[in-house]
C-alpha positions as CSV (number, residue, x, y, z in Angstrom):
1,X,-0.6,-20.9,10.1
2,X,2.2,-19.3,7.4
3,X,2.0,-15.9,6.1
4,X,1.4,-14.9,2.9
5,X,1.4,-12.2,1.2
6,X,-0.7,-10.0,-1.7
7,X,1.2,-9.4,-4.3
8,X,-0.5,-6.3,-6.3
9,X,1.4,-5.1,-10.4
10,X,0.6,-1.6,-10.1
11,X,3.3,0.0,-12.5
12,X,3.6,-0.7,-15.7
13,X,7.8,-2.9,-16.9
14,X,7.8,-0.3,-20.6
15,X,11.5,0.9,-20.2
16,X,12.6,-1.3,-16.9
17,X,15.5,-3.5,-17.0
18,X,14.7,-7.4,-18.7
19,X,15.8,-9.1,-15.4
20,X,12.6,-7.2,-14.0
21,X,10.3,-8.1,-16.7
22,X,11.9,-11.3,-16.1
23,X,11.4,-11.2,-12.3
24,X,7.3,-10.0,-12.5
25,X,6.6,-12.9,-14.9
26,X,8.5,-15.5,-12.3
27,X,6.0,-13.8,-9.6
28,X,2.6,-15.5,-11.9
29,X,1.8,-11.2,-12.7
30,X,0.9,-11.3,-16.3
31,X,-1.3,-8.4,-16.0
32,X,-1.0,-4.9,-14.5
33,X,-3.4,-4.7,-11.3
34,X,-3.2,-7.7,-11.0
35,X,-3.1,-9.8,-7.5
36,X,-1.8,-13.1,-6.5
37,X,-0.8,-14.5,-2.7
38,X,2.1,-16.1,-2.0
39,X,4.2,-18.1,0.4
40,X,6.4,-15.4,2.6
41,X,9.1,-16.7,1.9
42,X,12.8,-15.4,0.9
43,X,13.0,-16.1,-1.9
44,X,9.8,-14.0,-3.1
45,X,11.1,-11.4,-0.5
46,X,14.1,-11.0,-2.8
47,X,12.1,-11.2,-6.0
48,X,10.0,-8.4,-4.5
49,X,13.2,-5.9,-3.1
50,X,14.6,-6.0,-7.1
51,X,10.8,-5.1,-8.1
52,X,9.2,-2.9,-5.4
53,X,9.1,0.6,-7.8
54,X,6.7,-1.8,-9.4
55,X,3.7,-3.5,-6.7
56,X,2.0,-3.1,-4.2
57,X,2.6,-5.6,-1.0
58,X,0.4,-6.6,1.4
59,X,0.7,-9.5,4.8
60,X,-2.3,-11.9,4.9
61,X,-2.5,-14.1,7.0
62,X,-3.7,-17.3,6.0
């Protein structure tokens, strides 16, 4: 079974860097308090690390 990450966007992108805004969009998040499920891969982990102050992340079993 592959591991999954439940990613919730909890903080606004107002006054954040453009690169961080693009990272939020690349994760598939479009609205504040939206949740997406993504595979636990190194590229996804790197994107989460870059904008960790705006996200809540939980590990879930698929």
